[in-house]
N, C-alpha and C positions, 0 to 999 in steps of 0.2 A: 504494500500500500504506500501512498505518498503521504508523508507526515505533514502535520499542520504547520504552516509558516506564513508570514506576511511578505509581500513584495512591494518595494518602493520603486515606482516607475520613473521617478525624478522628472516629472513632466516639465516643470518650469526650467530646470537646468538643461535638459535635453532639447527642448523646443528652442530655447535661446541659442544654443550652439548650432541648431539646424535652420535658423532663420525662419521659424514658424511660430514664434511666441506672439506675433501679432494676431494670429488666428485664435490661439487659446494657450493657456498655461495650465488648464485643468484636465486636459487629455493629451496623450502622447501622440505627437505628429512629427515624423522624422523624414529625412531625405535619404534616398538610396546611395550606397557607396560610402557612407560615413557611419561610424560606430555610435552607439548610444548605450547608456549604462542602466543597469538594473541592480537593485540591492535586495538580496534574500536575507530576511531577518530570521535566522535559524542557528541553532547551536552548531559550532564548527565541527564537532565530532560526528554529529548526525549528517552534516553536509558531506564530510569526507567519506563517511560510510556509503552514502548514496552515490558518491562519485566513483566508487570502485567498479571495475569493469563488469564483475558478475552481477552487480545491482546498479547498473549505470543510470544516471539521471539525464534525461534528454529534454530539450525544448523543441516544441513543434510549432511551426508557423503555417498558416493556411489562409487563403483569401476566403472570406465568409460572405461577401456580398454578391457572389455569383454562383458558382457550382456548389458551394457549401461542402457537404460530406463527400462530394465527388472530386474535391481538390486532389491534384496529382503532382507528385514530384517530377514526373517526366514532362509535364506541362508548365513547370515552375510556379505552380500555384500552391505548392506545399513544400515545406523543408523540414527535415528531421536531422538534428545534430546534437552531439554531446558537448558538455562544457569542458573546455581544454585548459591545461595549465597555462600560466601567464606567458611562458616562453615558447609555446607550441605554435607551429605554423598552421594557418587555416585558409581555405579558399571558399568562395561562395558564401552561403550563410554559415557563420561560425560564432562561437562565444568563447571568451577567455576570462579567466579569473584576473581581475584587476587589483583588488584589495580584499583583505579579510581580517576579521577580528574574532574574538571569542563568541560574539553574538550575531555576526553578520558576514556575508560574503557579497562583494560587489563584482558584477560580471559586465564586460563590454561586449555587446552584440553587434556584429557587422553584417551588412547585407551586400550582395553583389551589385555592381554598377548597372546591370541589366535586369534587376529584379522587377517583377510586375508591380505597378502602383495599385493602391487600393487599401481597403481595410483588412487587417490581419488579426487573427486571434492568437493568443500566446498561451500555451499550455505546458505543464511539466508532466512528464510521463515516466513511470517506473514499472517495468514489466507490462502487464496488460491494463493497469490502472493509470488514469491521468487526472489532472486537475487544472482547470482554467485559472489563469492569474491575471488576465486582462486583455485589452485590445489596443491596437495602435494603427495609425494611418501612415502609409509610405508614399512619398511623392517623388517626382523627378528632381534631380539635383544639378542645377547649372553651375554649382561651385565645384563639382567633382570632374576632374579632367577626363576620366574614362566614361562619363555619362554622355550619351549622344546629344544632350541639351547643354553641354558645357559652353559657357560664355566667358571668355578670358578676362574681360575688363570689369572691375568691381563697380565703377561708375555706371556701366551699362546694366549690370545686374540690379543695382539699386533702382534704376529707371524702369527696366523692362520686366522685372519680376516683382519687386517690392513696392513700387509706387502705386497707390490706390487712386490717384487723381491724374487726369490728363486733358488733352485737347483733341477734339475731332474737328476737322476742317471741312467746310461746305462752301456753297456759293458757285462762283464761276472763275475761270482762269485769270481774269483781270479784276476780280473782286472777291478775294478769298476771305471767308468769314470763319474765325475761330469760335468753337463752341465748347465750353467747359463740360467735362464728363467725370462722374464718379464711378470708377470701376468697382471698388469695394470688395476686392477678392479676399480680404482677410476678415470680413464679417463672419462671425463664428458659424452661422448656418450655411454659408455659401459653399464651403467645402463639401458638406454632406449633400447639398443640392447638385453639385458637379458630379459627385460619385453616383447619385441617383440617375443623372442624365446618361451616364455610361451604362447603368444597369437596365434602362428601358430602351436602349437603342436596338433596332431590329436585329442586328447581328448577335447581340447577347440573348435576345429572346429566342432566336433560332438555335443557337448553340452556345450556351453560357460558358462551357469549359474552354472552347477555343477562343472566345472573345476575351475572357479574363486572362488567358495565357498571352494573348497578343498585346495586352496593356503594358508590356515591358517596352513597347516601341512607340516613341513620340510621333512617328510618321502615321501609324495606325490611329493613335488616340486623337491627333489633330484632325484627321479626316473624319472620324466618327463624330467629333464635336461640331465640325463644319456642317454636317448633315443634321445634327440634333438641335442646333440653335434655331433653324427654321422648321416650320411645321408642315412643309409641303407634302411630305409622304411618310410621316412617322409621328411619334408623340413628342414632337419638338416644342421649343419654347415659344417662338413668335410666329404669328401669321402675318404675311406681308400684304400690303394694300397700297395702291397708288392712285386711286380714282378720286380722292378727296372726300369721300363719304365715310366718316369714322364715328357715326352716331352711336353704334353699338359697342364701341371700345374707346381706346385712347389714341388720339392723333399722334403719329410718329414724332412730330416736332415737339410734343409736350414732354417726352421722356428726357431725363438728364442724368440718370444713373442706372446701372445694371442690376443692382440689388433688388430694387422694387419689382423689376420684371421677373427675375429668377424666383423670388419669394412668392409672387402671384402664381407662377406656374406650379410651384411645389404645393402651395396651399390648395390649388384646384385639382389636385391629384393628376398632374401631368397633362391637363388640358391647356391648349395653347392660349397665349396672351395676345390680345388684339390692341394695337397693330404695330408693325415695324416697317422700316425702309432700310436702305443699305447701311447707313451710319449706325442705326440701332442694332442691326444684326452684328455688325463688326465689333461694336463696343461690348456687347454681351459675350461674344466669342473671346475677346481679349480678356475679359474677367475670368472665364473658365480656364483658359490656358495658363494665365499667370497663377491662378489658384493652385493648379496641379503641378506647377513648377516649370512650365515651358515658357521661356522668354518670348515676349511678343510686343508688337506695337501696332497702332492703328494708322493706316496709310490711306490718303485720298488721291485719286487720279482725276485730274480735270480734263474735260473733253474725252470721256471714256467710251470706247466703242463696245457695242454688244453685237458680236458676229455670231449669227445663229446657224450658219451652214458650214463653218470651218474653212472658208476659202481665204481668210485673212484680209478681206475687204468688207467695207460697209457699203452695200448697194442701195442707192436711192433712185426712185423712179419718178419722173416729172411729166405732168400732163399740161394742158392748156393753162395759160395765165400763171405758170410757175407753181401750180398747186402740186405738192408732193404728198400723196396719201401715206398713211401709216404703213410702213413696210416692216418686215420681220427684223431686219438690221436697224440699228439706231446708234446715235451718239448721245450719251448722257452729259449734262452739264458737269457732273462730278459723279464718281462712284467710290465707295469706301470698302476696303477690305482689311485684312490683318496679315502682317508678316510674322511668322514664327521662326525662331532660331533653332536649328538642329542639324545634325550630320545626315548625309544621304549615301551611306555605303551601298544601298540598293541600286544606285545609278553608276557609281564609279569606285574603283578600289582606292583611288586617290581622293583628295579633298576638293576636287574640282567643283562639285555642286553643293558643298557644305555651306552653311550660313543661313541667310534669310530665305524663307519659303513663303510664297503667297498662299494664304488659306482664306477662302471667301465663302461665308455662310449665306449670302443672299441667294435665294432660289431663282437662278436665271436659266441655266441649262442643266440637264441631267449628266452625271458622270458615272459610268458603270451602272446605269439604271437608277441612280439616286441624286437628289438635288443637293449636291455638295461640289466643292471645287478645291483642288490642291491636296497636299502641299506641292506647289510648283516652284522649283529653284529659281530665284531671281537671276542667278548667273546664267542659267539656261535661257531665260527670256532675253537677257542682254545679247547673247550670241546667236539667237535664232535657232536654238536646238529644240525644235518643236516635236521631235520624235520621242521625247522623254516624258515620263509620268511625274506628277499627275496634272493633266489639263493645261500643259504649257501652251498649245496653240491658242486656246481661248484667252489666256491672260496676255499672250504676246499681242493678239489682236486688240485687246483692250487698250494697250499703250502704244501700239505702232501700226494699226491697220491703215490702209489707204481708203479714202472715201471716193467712190465712183458714182457719178450721177448719170442716169440714162434717160433719154427722151422716149416716151412710149408713143409710137406712131399709130395712126388710125387703122392700119392693116394688121396690127398685132405685133409688128416687129419693134425692135428698140434700137436707138442710135446713141452711141456714147457721146455725152456732152462734155464733161470735164472730170478731172481727177484732182484730189487734194492729198498730197503725201505728207503734209506737215501738221494738219489740224489736230489729229488724235494724239492724246498723251502729253499733257502739258502740266508743268508745275506740280509734279508728284510730291506730296507733302506729308510730313509727320512731325510730331513734337520733338524738339531737340532734347538731348540728354541733359538733365539737371537744370533746365530752364523752361519757360513757357514761350520761347521763340519758335518760329516755324523753321524747319529744316527741309530744304529742297533735295530730294533724292532721285530726280529724274535721270541723272547720269548712271544710276545703278541699273536702270531698266533699258536704256536705249542710248545709242551714240547720237551726237548732235544732228538735229534735223538739217537736211540739205547736204550733209557730208557724204562722201563716197562710201565710207564705212557703213553708214546707216543703210544705204541702198544695198550694199553687199550683204548685210545681215538679213535684210528683208528677203532677198532672193534665196539666201540659205534657208530661211524659215519656210518659204514656199516649197523649196526642194525637199525638205525633210518631212513636211506635213503630208500625211497620208490621204487627205481628202481635198486635194487642190485641183488646179487646172479646170475648174468649173467654167471659167471665162476664156479658156483657150491658152493658158500659159503665162509665164512671167512677162513676156514682151507686151502683153495686153495691160500690164499694171502701170507702165510708164509711157504714156502717150507723148506725142510730139508737142512742142510748145505751141499753144494756140495763137492764132493771128490777133485775137482781141482778148485782153485781160479785163476781168470784171471783179470789182471789189466793193463791198458794202462797208461803210465807215460810220461809226457813231460820232456825231459832232458834239463834243462835250460829254459830260457824264449823264447817263440816263437815270432819272429819279422817278420812282413810282408816284403817281399823282400829277406829273408834269408831262407835257407833250414830248414825244420822242423826236429828236432832230437827227436825221440820217442823210447821208449822201451816197450816191452811186457813182463810182469812179470807173470810167471806161478808157482804155488805152490801146492803141494799135500802132505798130511799127510799119504798117503797110504804107506805101507811097501813094496808092490810089485811094480815092474817097470810098467810104462804105455807107450803105443805107441800112440802118439797124432798127429793128423793132424791139422795144423794151417792154417786158412784162414783169411786174412786181407783185409779190404776194406776201402777206404777213398772217401768221397763225399763232394762237395761244397754245403753248406746249407745257407739258410737265418737265421736271428736271431730267427725266429719262428720255426726252426727245419726242414723246408721244403727243400727237396733235389732238386737241380737244375741241377747237373751234376756229373758224376763219375770222380774222379781224378786219382785213382790208385787202383790196387788190386793185391794181391800175395797169393800164396798157400804155402808159407814157411816163416820162420822167417826173418824179415827185420827190420832195425833200422832207416833208413834215407829216408825221402821223400824230394827230391831236389826242390828248388823253380822253376826251369825250368819245373817241372812236374805239380806243383799245381798252379803256379802264374796266368796263363791264365784262369784257371777255377774260380778264385775268382771274376771275373767281375760280378757285380750284386749280389755277395754273401757276407755273413758276417763271415763265418768260415768254418772249415772242420770237418766233423763228421767221426771218425775212429771207425770201428767195427772189433772186433776179435771174431772168432768162432773156438772153439777147440773141436774136436771129438775124442773120445776114439775108435780107430779102432782095438784095440787088444782084445776085449772081450765084455765089457758091452755096447758098442755103445752109451754111455752117451755123452751129449753135454754140453759145457760150453761156456761162452762168456763174453765180456765186450764192452762197448761203451763209447766214450769220444768225446766231441766237443772241437776242438782247435780253438781259436780266436786269430790269430796273432796280436800282438800289433803294432801300427803304429810307425815308426821310428820318433824320436824327431827331431825338426828343431829349432835351436836357432839363432836369428839374433841380434847382438849387435850394438846399434846405439849410436853415441856420444851424450852426454847429452846437447851439445850446440845447437842441432837442435831445431827450434821453433816447437810448437805444430802443426801449419798448414802445416809444411813440412813433417810430419811423414807419412800420407797416401800416398803421391806421392812417397816418398822414398821407402816404403814397396812395392808398386805396381811395381816400376822400378826394385827392386831387384828380386821380385818373377817372374815377366814376363821375365826378362833378364836371370836369372840363372836356372829357373826351367821350362823348356819348356813343361813338362807334365801337368802343371796347366792350366785349361781352364777357371776357374772362380776365381776371387779375390774379396772378399767382403770388402767393406769399413768398417773399425772398428766402425765408428760412426753409421752405419746402423745396426750393430749388438748389440752394447752396448752403446747407447747414454748416459746412466747414468754414464759411466766411464770417468773420467777426466784423460788424459794422463799427467803424471808428471815424473820428473827425479827419478831414482832409484826405479821405481815401475814396477811390473810385471803384465801384463794383457794378454788376449788371445782372439783370434777370430777364426772362422772356415773357411776353404776353402775346395773345393772339388777336389780331384785328378782325372785326366782323366782315369787313369788305373783301379781304384777301385771305386766302388759305396759305399763309406763309408766316414765318416767325420774325418778329421785330426784336431788337435789342434795346432795352431802356437803360440808359446810363444815369446813375444817380450820384451826384457829387455830395459827399457827406463831410 
């Protein structure tokens, strides 16, 4: 039998040493590849007797949140080993005597660097009898050099693993808007919610033993979580919606932290939360990855292509008056995903593809039958290695696709009008390490636009991609320079509520005169590029679109897409064109408050001012509900969001205190 004794798990000491004390100091949470200590409060003679080979004392570890009693040593979900002397060598799971006295023995337990993450039960076994002495959670360890998630720089580990607050970038390429976000990965219940996410994923429900065994691999875990953050085809966290009707849920722009979303999903017994869009999906995935120990950061790609057929181009089709119907391919004002840091020995024996990997939870296209994306090596995207897994062609197109516009003829044929090789993939942004500045990482994804290297990489990507040549080959991607160049230019800064001042620039190097027919069209579009209504169209040169004409069309929209089609009706019948998405900036609102007001008076004062003087506002959010971590103080600037009734978009209210 196993004698009665107590075991001290040293939760506070172990957790602090393993950088998990922010999660809890009341339960044992450790990282793989690093030892932790246990103290057995037992008489030394009894302990030495139990440690003799004929009555050996063993410690058993097994993952209990998946296969339970089906845990297996061959699958690495169970380990059985004896306590060794202090100077004994051990590999894999092992335990050594670290210190002993007449009334206690302290043991250092070590886990392998590739151990499966999850919740383990800890038992002491003697002969056929055993006794449970507690549970602990094992996480990935970016501090351990042998772990596939190892991140060398401590400053980066502090940012990409331990920082609970960050910035998500939205807007457009020439008007980038930072949005504070609380990841909250160390809220005590978040870790259990993340483990529950793994337990209800379809792969675990189909075969729990294999799924729990695969949790040793950050590639596998990140891919599973990419699928589980969206609810498109499983018991995932968030349902996506882009049509502007959020009356039966929460509008995506109203979320500002991941914890509320994850808790709501957990409390509703794994029923999805309504609603999310790309930045919400990405922020929630960032929370889950950081919680489990995988370094990650939120990344925004401006002018982001959505290539639905895998030909590495965005194909637009144009009819009369420049009207472009909603096509399968599109270009989003911005798109947000996550980069996770890990090794990729599945792709190369060297470290060629190690490092940042794109993992995208927004349900856009299926990958191996599931709405998930990645991990796709950023290094592979940079070099156009589109034959590698996972989903490299899709992400390559997001940052470097060519936009090809076709004229649809009355006989059903199509004529190529123009191509844009530079528009897609601009100002790719993430929060800088140790500050709230924006860091541009476009160079990590693509060579400079217009350079010979960039075109060379594009051709390499087309060559490697298995689903290409839909348009007839690479030569069709780079057309000859057109006789007429067309460009739509914003005159000054576009402000929501004011007339849009635009100009159309035409240029020709031809020595002979040209007779041109100009067709202009403007449509209200979502940030995904999806058109929801026509604003205006003209068949002659025009410079001004008044607010009275476009304002009512912006309800539920994020911008205006202006298209110009120019036809040579004097001889060649050639066609030229340009397209530009205008996102009017929101007018600023500044409220100055006397510094003599007390902190608790500020929310009621703001509510009174806003409700009294701005009748169009139907929702005022309490600043403490948005940023509870911000302490209001004199001479400090902070901000919070509110929703205007007229437009379905988020304003930022700056309050000077």
